[in-house]
Structure formats: structure tokens, C-alpha cells
Wavefront OBJ file of the C-alpha trace (Angstrom):
o trace
v 36.330 22.040 -110.766
v 38.720 19.264 -109.703
v 35.804 16.989 -108.815
v 34.239 17.487 -112.232
v 37.590 16.871 -113.932
v 38.019 13.671 -111.915
v 34.548 12.495 -112.934
v 35.302 13.096 -116.630
v 38.738 11.438 -116.523
v 37.441 8.325 -114.766
v 38.899 4.820 -114.932
v 36.893 3.852 -118.020
v 37.990 6.964 -119.915
v 41.645 6.497 -119.004
v 41.396 2.825 -119.962
v 40.146 3.881 -123.397
v 43.068 6.298 -123.796
v 45.444 3.537 -122.695
v 43.961 1.267 -125.377
v 44.439 4.005 -128.000
v 48.056 4.546 -126.948
v 48.638 0.793 -126.927
v 47.331 0.537 -130.498
v 49.535 3.398 -131.665
v 52.509 1.776 -129.930
v 51.977 -1.646 -131.531
v 51.348 -0.379 -135.082
v 55.013 0.610 -135.807
v 56.105 -2.919 -134.829
v 53.744 -4.494 -137.365
v 53.827 -2.096 -140.316
v 56.207 0.294 -142.060
v 54.302 3.510 -141.518
v 54.919 6.824 -143.306
v 56.877 9.361 -141.319
v 53.899 11.721 -141.078
v 51.754 8.957 -139.541
v 54.449 8.166 -136.968
v 54.706 11.847 -136.089
v 50.924 11.992 -135.645
v 51.079 8.937 -133.389
v 53.816 10.578 -131.307
v 51.777 13.761 -130.869
v 48.703 11.747 -129.867
v 50.755 9.731 -127.375
v 52.107 12.899 -125.756
v 48.553 14.237 -125.448
v 47.443 10.996 -123.786
v 50.380 11.163 -121.371
v 49.359 14.730 -120.556
v 45.817 13.530 -119.798
v 47.230 10.847 -117.498
v 49.235 13.524 -115.679
v 46.151 15.755 -115.417
v 44.039 12.875 -114.078
v 46.721 11.934 -111.547
v 47.084 15.528 -110.327
v 43.318 16.034 -109.928
v 42.823 12.819 -107.959
v 45.921 13.536 -105.854
v 44.516 16.949 -104.899
v 41.142 15.388 -103.981
v 42.578 12.449 -102.017
v 41.898 12.519 -98.270
v 45.007 10.403 -97.568
v 47.615 11.444 -100.135
v 50.277 9.067 -98.863
v 47.946 6.121 -99.360
v 47.026 7.508 -102.789
v 50.674 7.694 -103.902
v 51.498 4.201 -102.624
v 48.521 2.543 -104.342
v 49.825 0.077 -107.007
v 47.717 1.422 -109.870
v 48.682 5.008 -109.074
v 52.349 4.006 -109.029
v 51.811 2.499 -112.495
v 50.341 5.830 -113.633
v 53.460 7.602 -112.362
v 55.685 5.269 -114.389
v 53.501 5.812 -117.481
v 53.880 9.579 -117.059
v 57.589 9.670 -116.206
v 58.981 7.024 -118.608
v 58.484 9.055 -121.838
v 60.014 12.128 -120.202
v 63.473 10.520 -120.448
v 63.429 11.465 -124.134
v 63.411 15.132 -123.101
v 66.613 14.873 -121.041
v 69.533 16.270 -123.116
v 71.976 13.562 -122.000
v 69.526 10.743 -122.708
v 67.944 11.948 -125.964
v 71.020 11.236 -128.202
v 71.308 7.693 -126.838
v 67.623 7.127 -127.532
v 67.886 8.461 -131.054
v 68.723 5.073 -132.556
v 65.910 2.946 -133.930
v 66.512 -0.082 -131.611
v 66.416 2.151 -128.524
v 63.182 3.788 -129.648
v 61.628 0.393 -130.307
v 62.626 -0.798 -126.831
v 61.067 2.324 -125.293
v 57.879 1.816 -127.290
v 57.719 -1.830 -126.257
v 58.151 -0.771 -122.617
v 55.252 1.663 -122.967
v 53.112 -1.061 -124.534
v 53.803 -3.301 -121.543
v 52.793 -0.464 -119.198
v 49.533 0.366 -120.947
v 48.393 -3.271 -121.095
v 47.595 -3.625 -117.351
v 46.156 -0.098 -117.321
v 43.541 -1.143 -119.876
v 42.493 -4.095 -117.729
v 42.218 -1.828 -114.673
v 39.980 0.560 -116.619
v 37.483 -2.268 -117.190
v 37.210 -3.138 -113.502
v 34.268 -1.742 -111.582
v 35.041 -0.011 -108.283
v 34.349 -2.240 -105.311
v 31.397 -1.130 -103.162
v 32.331 0.338 -99.782
v 31.944 -1.757 -96.671
v 28.581 -1.173 -94.951
v 30.409 -0.513 -91.665
v 33.228 1.597 -93.047
v 35.212 3.472 -90.437
v 36.419 6.935 -91.353
v 40.108 7.479 -91.712
v 41.855 9.240 -88.861
v 41.946 8.996 -85.080
v 39.063 8.570 -82.685
v 37.424 11.771 -81.458
v 35.976 11.965 -77.954
v 34.213 15.006 -76.488
v 32.497 15.833 -73.190
v 29.540 18.248 -73.012
v 28.509 19.517 -69.587
v 25.052 20.697 -68.630
v 26.302 24.302 -68.476
v 27.178 24.138 -72.205
v 30.961 23.884 -71.935
v 32.656 21.372 -74.230
v 35.912 19.497 -73.724
v 37.111 18.134 -77.050
v 40.071 15.922 -77.980
v 39.691 13.802 -74.884
v 41.513 10.501 -74.476
v 40.235 6.950 -74.463
v 41.298 6.653 -70.810
v 38.851 9.436 -69.875
v 36.050 7.644 -71.704
v 36.944 4.381 -69.976
v 36.756 6.134 -66.598
v 33.315 7.490 -67.527
v 32.172 3.961 -68.468
v 33.278 2.703 -65.057
v 31.453 5.525 -63.216
v 29.051 7.473 -65.503
v 28.696 11.156 -64.664
v 26.224 13.807 -65.807
v 28.403 14.735 -68.796
v 27.206 14.021 -72.314
v 30.012 11.975 -73.853
v 30.290 11.627 -77.622
v 32.793 9.358 -79.377
v 33.266 8.930 -83.117
v 35.402 6.690 -85.297
v 36.049 4.140 -82.572
v 37.757 0.867 -83.349
v 35.934 -2.481 -82.927
v 38.030 -3.123 -79.806
v 36.822 0.129 -78.235
v 33.211 -0.649 -79.150
v 33.599 -4.063 -77.531
v 34.973 -2.441 -74.371
v 32.031 0.000 -74.248
v 29.498 -2.799 -74.738
v 31.094 -4.898 -72.004
v 31.447 -2.012 -69.554
v 27.859 -0.759 -69.948
v 26.223 -4.174 -70.240
v 24.833 -3.809 -73.765
v 25.250 -5.918 -76.881
v 28.111 -5.075 -79.234
v 25.967 -6.317 -82.130
v 23.304 -3.759 -81.246
v 25.890 -0.959 -81.330
v 27.392 -2.041 -84.661
v 23.933 -2.479 -86.206
v 22.923 0.998 -85.060
v 26.026 2.501 -86.671
v 25.187 1.075 -90.089
v 24.321 3.756 -92.644
v 21.178 1.768 -93.489
v 19.911 1.918 -89.887
v 16.581 3.523 -89.025
v 15.229 5.391 -85.955
v 14.304 3.063 -83.110
v 14.262 2.769 -79.330
v 15.282 -0.214 -77.196
v 15.284 -0.836 -73.469
v 18.534 -2.277 -72.088
v 18.374 -1.833 -68.314
v 19.534 0.458 -66.859
v 19.953 2.207 -70.218
v 17.583 3.265 -72.965
v 19.087 3.000 -76.454
v 18.132 5.331 -79.308
v 19.215 5.197 -82.941
v 18.879 8.205 -85.254
v 20.060 9.029 -88.771
v 21.253 12.619 -88.935
v 21.241 14.048 -92.496
v 24.452 15.809 -93.401
v 24.307 19.574 -93.750
v 26.902 19.472 -96.558
v 26.181 16.379 -98.678
v 22.487 15.824 -99.395
v 22.769 12.055 -99.891
v 24.840 11.422 -96.759
v 23.464 10.377 -93.378
v 25.300 10.128 -90.060
v 23.964 7.289 -87.881
v 23.994 8.300 -84.208
v 23.563 5.811 -81.360
v 22.595 7.097 -77.904
v 22.581 5.383 -74.532
v 20.811 7.454 -71.884
v 19.813 7.186 -68.269
v 18.219 9.839 -66.103
v 21.436 11.888 -65.842
v 23.982 10.246 -68.177
v 24.282 10.274 -71.958
v 26.690 8.468 -74.278
v 26.463 8.937 -78.045
v 28.449 7.113 -80.724
v 28.885 7.650 -84.456
v 31.144 6.375 -87.189
v 31.992 9.848 -88.425
v 32.934 13.114 -86.684
v 30.185 15.076 -85.002
v 31.054 18.527 -83.684
v 29.406 18.966 -80.290
v 30.552 22.582 -80.102
v 27.773 23.451 -82.549
v 25.122 22.156 -80.156
v 23.341 24.977 -78.373
v 21.458 23.396 -75.494
v 18.531 25.529 -74.416
v 17.767 25.894 -70.744
v 15.054 23.470 -69.701
v 13.553 21.874 -66.619
v 13.686 18.428 -68.219
v 16.070 15.777 -66.888
v 19.492 15.856 -68.526
v 19.146 12.556 -70.405
v 15.718 13.329 -71.861
v 16.829 16.863 -72.649
v 19.793 15.596 -74.702
v 17.655 13.105 -76.632
v 15.009 15.686 -77.509
v 17.742 18.091 -78.563
v 19.131 15.485 -80.975
v 15.604 14.797 -82.273
v 15.101 18.503 -82.869
v 18.436 18.670 -84.722
v 17.395 15.693 -86.873
v 14.117 17.424 -87.758
v 15.934 20.655 -88.641
v 18.241 18.732 -90.992
v 15.265 16.958 -92.582
v 13.564 20.314 -93.056
v 16.649 21.509 -94.953
v 16.619 18.256 -96.933
v 12.955 18.727 -97.817
v 13.656 22.222 -99.114
v 16.632 21.082 -101.210
v 14.806 18.116 -102.739
v 11.755 20.216 -103.541
v 13.989 22.704 -105.340
v 15.681 19.865 -107.249
v 12.303 18.504 -108.382
v 11.270 21.958 -109.581
v 14.469 22.216 -111.616
v 13.735 18.820 -113.170
v 10.202 19.948 -114.013
v 11.630 22.865 -116.005
v 13.507 20.496 -118.344
v 11.825 20.128 -121.764
v 10.136 16.740 -121.825
v 10.824 16.289 -125.549
v 14.543 16.991 -125.021
v 14.982 14.843 -121.918
v 18.752 14.500 -121.282
v 20.297 11.089 -120.721
v 21.249 12.057 -117.171
v 17.595 12.687 -116.235
v 16.755 9.119 -115.252
v 20.084 8.665 -113.446
v 19.542 11.815 -111.388
v 15.917 11.003 -110.656
v 16.855 7.474 -109.580
v 19.244 8.794 -106.919
v 16.755 11.469 -105.877
v 13.913 8.936 -105.613
v 16.060 6.662 -103.460
v 16.981 9.615 -101.231
v 13.328 10.601 -100.815
v 12.280 7.018 -100.111
v 14.944 6.716 -97.401
v 13.962 10.047 -95.843
v 10.288 9.094 -95.965
v 10.966 5.810 -94.162
v 13.120 7.495 -91.508
v 10.516 10.182 -90.825
v 7.721 7.609 -90.670
v 9.598 5.624 -88.021
v 10.668 8.776 -86.165
v 7.072 9.997 -86.099
v 5.920 6.664 -84.667
v 8.695 6.735 -82.077
v 7.738 10.252 -80.954
v 4.059 9.309 -80.797
v 4.898 6.365 -78.517
v 6.937 8.658 -76.275
v 4.218 11.309 -76.301
v 1.356 9.039 -75.241
v 3.396 7.215 -72.605
v 3.774 3.836 -74.335
v 7.533 4.339 -74.095
v 9.172 6.488 -71.438
v 12.345 8.517 -71.427
v 14.422 7.955 -68.293
v 13.596 10.574 -65.684
v 10.761 12.114 -67.736
v 7.485 12.332 -65.822
v 4.003 12.030 -67.288
v 3.440 15.743 -66.708
v 6.418 16.520 -68.987
v 5.242 14.531 -72.019
v 3.775 17.686 -73.574
v 7.307 18.699 -74.635
v 7.326 15.796 -77.130
v 4.078 16.712 -78.940
v 5.543 19.613 -81.013
v 8.341 17.360 -82.239
v 5.850 14.659 -83.258
v 3.783 17.224 -85.177
v 6.909 18.529 -86.921
v 7.910 14.982 -87.885
v 4.439 14.334 -89.324
v 4.551 17.571 -91.330
v 7.994 16.755 -92.755
v 6.859 13.208 -93.553
v 3.930 14.559 -95.588
v 6.189 17.113 -97.302
v 8.736 14.477 -98.314
v 5.925 12.163 -99.452
v 4.382 14.893 -101.635
v 7.781 15.676 -103.159
v 8.304 11.996 -103.898
v 4.880 11.714 -105.551
v 5.686 14.747 -107.724
v 8.965 13.141 -108.742
v 7.255 9.840 -109.590
v 4.702 11.690 -111.746
v 7.534 13.495 -113.531
v 9.373 10.218 -114.165
v 6.161 8.648 -115.488
v 5.677 11.576 -117.875
v 9.202 11.236 -119.268
v 8.765 7.467 -119.605
v 5.502 7.939 -121.513
v 7.128 10.430 -123.882
v 10.123 8.143 -124.414
v 7.827 5.160 -125.040
v 5.748 7.218 -127.474
v 8.841 8.264 -129.422
v 10.048 4.662 -129.508
v 6.670 3.413 -130.763
v 6.613 6.123 -133.409
v 10.062 5.151 -134.637
v 9.078 1.474 -134.749
v 5.982 2.351 -136.788
v 8.057 4.323 -139.275
v 10.487 1.425 -139.475
v 7.599 -0.980 -140.144
v 6.229 1.298 -142.897
v 9.600 1.631 -144.632
v 10.234 -2.115 -144.378
v 6.797 -2.978 -145.815
v 7.111 -0.505 -148.684
v 10.583 -1.818 -149.537
v 9.338 -5.399 -149.369
v 6.692 -4.896 -152.096
v 9.050 -4.236 -155.070
v 11.419 -6.940 -153.789
v 8.627 -9.544 -153.793
v 7.276 -8.434 -157.171
v 10.744 -8.524 -158.709
v 11.386 -11.952 -157.255
v 8.131 -13.376 -158.591
v 8.316 -11.922 -162.098
v 12.067 -12.180 -162.597
v 14.424 -9.516 -163.832
v 14.221 -10.387 -167.571
v 10.633 -9.689 -168.651
v 11.467 -10.251 -172.345
v 11.792 -14.003 -171.881
v 8.984 -14.315 -169.297
v 5.627 -15.889 -170.317
v 3.684 -12.857 -169.059
v 2.599 -10.195 -171.509
v 3.607 -7.221 -169.357
v 6.232 -4.574 -169.775
v 8.676 -3.155 -167.285
v 6.737 0.108 -167.168
v 3.508 -1.723 -166.394
v 5.167 -3.680 -163.579
v 6.665 -0.495 -162.156
v 3.313 1.287 -162.345
v 1.491 -1.601 -160.665
v 4.123 -1.786 -157.959
v 3.821 1.956 -157.355
v 0.042 1.715 -157.061
v 0.370 -1.185 -154.620
v 2.870 0.776 -152.513
v 0.564 3.802 -152.502
v -2.306 1.570 -151.382
v -0.289 0.179 -148.510
v 0.895 3.678 -147.608
v -2.716 4.901 -147.590
v -3.634 2.028 -145.259
v -0.956 3.085 -142.807
v -2.104 6.703 -143.027
v -5.721 5.667 -142.407
v -4.610 3.803 -139.269
v -2.874 6.966 -138.065
v 0.647 5.572 -138.028
v 2.075 8.642 -139.772
v 0.649 11.201 -137.367
l 1 2 3 4 5 6 7 8 9 10 11 12 13 14 15 16 17 18 19 20 21 22 23 24 25 26 27 28 29 30 31 32 33 34 35 36 37 38 39 40 41 42 43 44 45 46 47 48 49 50 51 52 53 54 55 56 57 58 59 60 61 62 63 64 65 66 67 68 69 70 71 72 73 74 75 76 77 78 79 80 81 82 83 84 85 86 87 88 89 90 91 92 93 94 95 96 97 98 99 100 101 102 103 104 105 106 107 108 109 110 111 112 113 114 115 116 117 118 119 120 121 122 123 124 125 126 127 128 129 130 131 132 133 134 135 136 137 138 139 140 141 142 143 144 145 146 147 148 149 150 151 152 153 154 155 156 157 158 159 160 161 162 163 164 165 166 167 168 169 170 171 172 173 174 175 176 177 178 179 180 181 182 183 184 185 186 187 188 189 190 191 192 193 194 195 196 197 198 199 200 201 202 203 204 205 206 207 208 209 210 211 212 213 214 215 216 217 218 219 220 221 222 223 224 225 226 227 228 229 230 231 232 233 234 235 236 237 238 239 240 241 242 243 244 245 246 247 248 249 250 251 252 253 254 255 256 257 258 259 260 261 262 263 264 265 266 267 268 269 270 271 272 273 274 275 276 277 278 279 280 281 282 283 284 285 286 287 288 289 290 291 292 293 294 295 296 297 298 299 300 301 302 303 304 305 306 307 308 309 310 311 312 313 314 315 316 317 318 319 320 321 322 323 324 325 326 327 328 329 330 331 332 333 334 335 336 337 338 339 340 341 342 343 344 345 346 347 348 349 350 351 352 353 354 355 356 357 358 359 360 361 362 363 364 365 366 367 368 369 370 371 372 373 374 375 376 377 378 379 380 381 382 383 384 385 386 387 388 389 390 391 392 393 394 395 396 397 398 399 400 401 402 403 404 405 406 407 408 409 410 411 412 413 414 415 416 417 418 419 420 421 422 423 424 425 426 427 428 429 430 431 432 433 434 435 436 437 438 439 440 441 442 443 444 445 446 447 448
């Protein structure tokens, strides 16, 4: 409910209300308005102030960092806009503000407040940084081979692990650039490779950085369908380090007992988790496409193309990720790339994952093709309606042009014209000509 209210009362909408309040505040300075009009302006201004308060409260409740929200300059301006008129309601202040000069000063002050707010409403929100770090502290966890998890570990513990890697699976999220640099230096890998892998636009890949093997995966979020969590793994035969920009709860990982080496076992577990998330994504997107198919094509809402654009981009991204993940698993399955500690006799454990990735790739591709066909249908209907309207406009324009041309050629005063025709004859001839043109359009099928 709050999210929907925040979307409705966006910056553009509040900028429009600020412009309306600014206009109603300037008008009494320029004109002597009737008392009823001024009262109407006052009521409208109070309603606008109430909307500003409602918008501020909704965004405050949704803010992840409320202190930062309150201290933002534009939000502080909103607070002043909301609070300033409330001085008129204070019993000790209201009599002093009852004089005309005081009211004019208050109105002028409100005009000065709404001016910058209008400009802010026209500004587009700046796009987020491609390597945006989540707010909050770093989170470090250790997962042992027996399934026990130690969460809320310190950076010192991670630094000790970097110096002497153990068999624990270490996961760290929301690390600062300085910490990433320390990890890259301590493990002998490139910091650029780590930062590139943690981009939200990254794709599944494998790289050999002796003595480590680096994997990059994009884990779809289980809560937000359009959100992906890039995960970067460094593995050896018995050591695993994973990094992400956003929190990743290792307590939800249920490692099955297996004879595979610990490093390979952790990687395949992450791959299986990625495939499970993509299976959920495939089901959700297929359901969304079915809901779009149920919309009447003739009554296509304006939001249809906006929603389908985001859905098409999501499907294209998922299709590309699954295509690369399938290729990566095929290389691991046929021995072109090897997992540390994984023998040739253990490659059969990768084949089911490769088959699952191929199946999900085909499912996502079929859903995308269905969506593209649906978009094409709506575009054809919209183009047909536009062409039909343009034809009707051409017919009306042509029919209206005939009497205008005839009147211009013959003149308005037929009594003094050299032609022996009457007004009735001209009108009849014009009507016949218009009917002939109309019949031509009907014969061409433009009125169907």
C-alpha cells in the first residue's frame, strides 16, 4: 500500500502540485480576487499541503536509512513546506497573522518555498552506480563441511583465513574497496576481476588463476523477480571463498552429503541453487505472460508496453545467463575445464545440472518468443487503429475541402457573378461531388 502510494505521489506529481500552489499563491499579489475565490485557494492549498505530508510520511516509512532520508536537503524543504502553514493554527500566533501584511508575507514565503520544489520535480532521478554497495556493515560467515555456520564474523578472522586458507567455506558480502583490495593481494588475484564479477551485469564464467579457480554466477532473487545477486567464488581442492555485494544467508544452504571434494561440492551446490532460482523465475514469467495474454487486445492498457518491455529485458538477461551457464557446465562435464580436486570418474555428477540448464534455457526462450508474439499482435492492432483513424481524417478533410474550393472559385455573391447558376444548383452539384468522392473511398474499402 505504501509503495503504491509512493509511486502515485512521485516527484513529478508533487512538482505539479507545487506549481498549482505557487500559482494560487501569486494570484492574490497580482489581482484583487473575490473573497470566495481566496477561500477556495486556501482550501486547495491546505489539501496540497496534506498531500505533501502524506507523500513525506509514505517515503519515510519505506526508507531503508531514515536518518539519511530526514537529512536530505529536498526532504528538509518538504518539512518546511508542511510545517510553515501550521503556524496559522497556533492560538498565540493566529491573531498576529490576522493582518493583511502578515498574511502577504506568509504567502510570499510559501511562494519562495514552492519555487525550488517545482524545479526538483522536473529533475530525473540519477541512475544508480553499477557497482553500488549496499548500506550497512560487512557480513562475514564461515560454513564448515559438517553444516555448521558461524555468522557475524570479523574482518580479522577473514584476514587470518586469507593468510592460511582452511577447509571452511567463507562468504563475505558488502565489503569495502579496501577489503576487496586486501583479498586480491592476499590470494594473488586481480582486484579488477573481483569488481567486474560483482557487477550486476556480469554473466556466468570460469577463469583459472593458479592456485585458484574463479567462478562467477548471477543468483536470481527469491523475493524480487528483476533482481540478481552476483556471486564470485574462488575455490581450490579444499578451500572456498565467495563474495557478493549484497547479503547472502548461508544458514539456508543445506549441503547434501557427497563423496566429492569440498571445493567442487560447494560450486555444484551453488550451481544447483542458481538453477532452482531460475526454475522459479521461469514459472513466474510464464504466469505473467499468460496474464498479459488474457488482456483484451482492442483495449490494450497504456502500461502494457511498459510492463512487457521490462519483462522482455528480464527474459533476455535470463536467457543469456542460462546459455552461458549451460556452456560452462558442458565444458566441465566433458573435461575441457576441470574443477579442483574433481577426478574424471566424478564428472557424471555435472551432467544432470547441464541437462537442467538446457531445459530451463529452452523454457525461458519459449516464454520470450510467446511474449514477442504478443507484443507484435498488440503493435499490429495499434497500427491498424492508427491507420484507420488517419483514413477517416483524410476522408473528412477531403470532403470538407470540396465546398471550400467550390466556394472560393465561384465567390460568395452569385447574383453579381457572370455564371448563370443559382445557389441551390451550386449546393446540389457540390453535394453530388462529395457523394462521388465518398463513394470512391467506400469502394477502396477505407470505411470498413
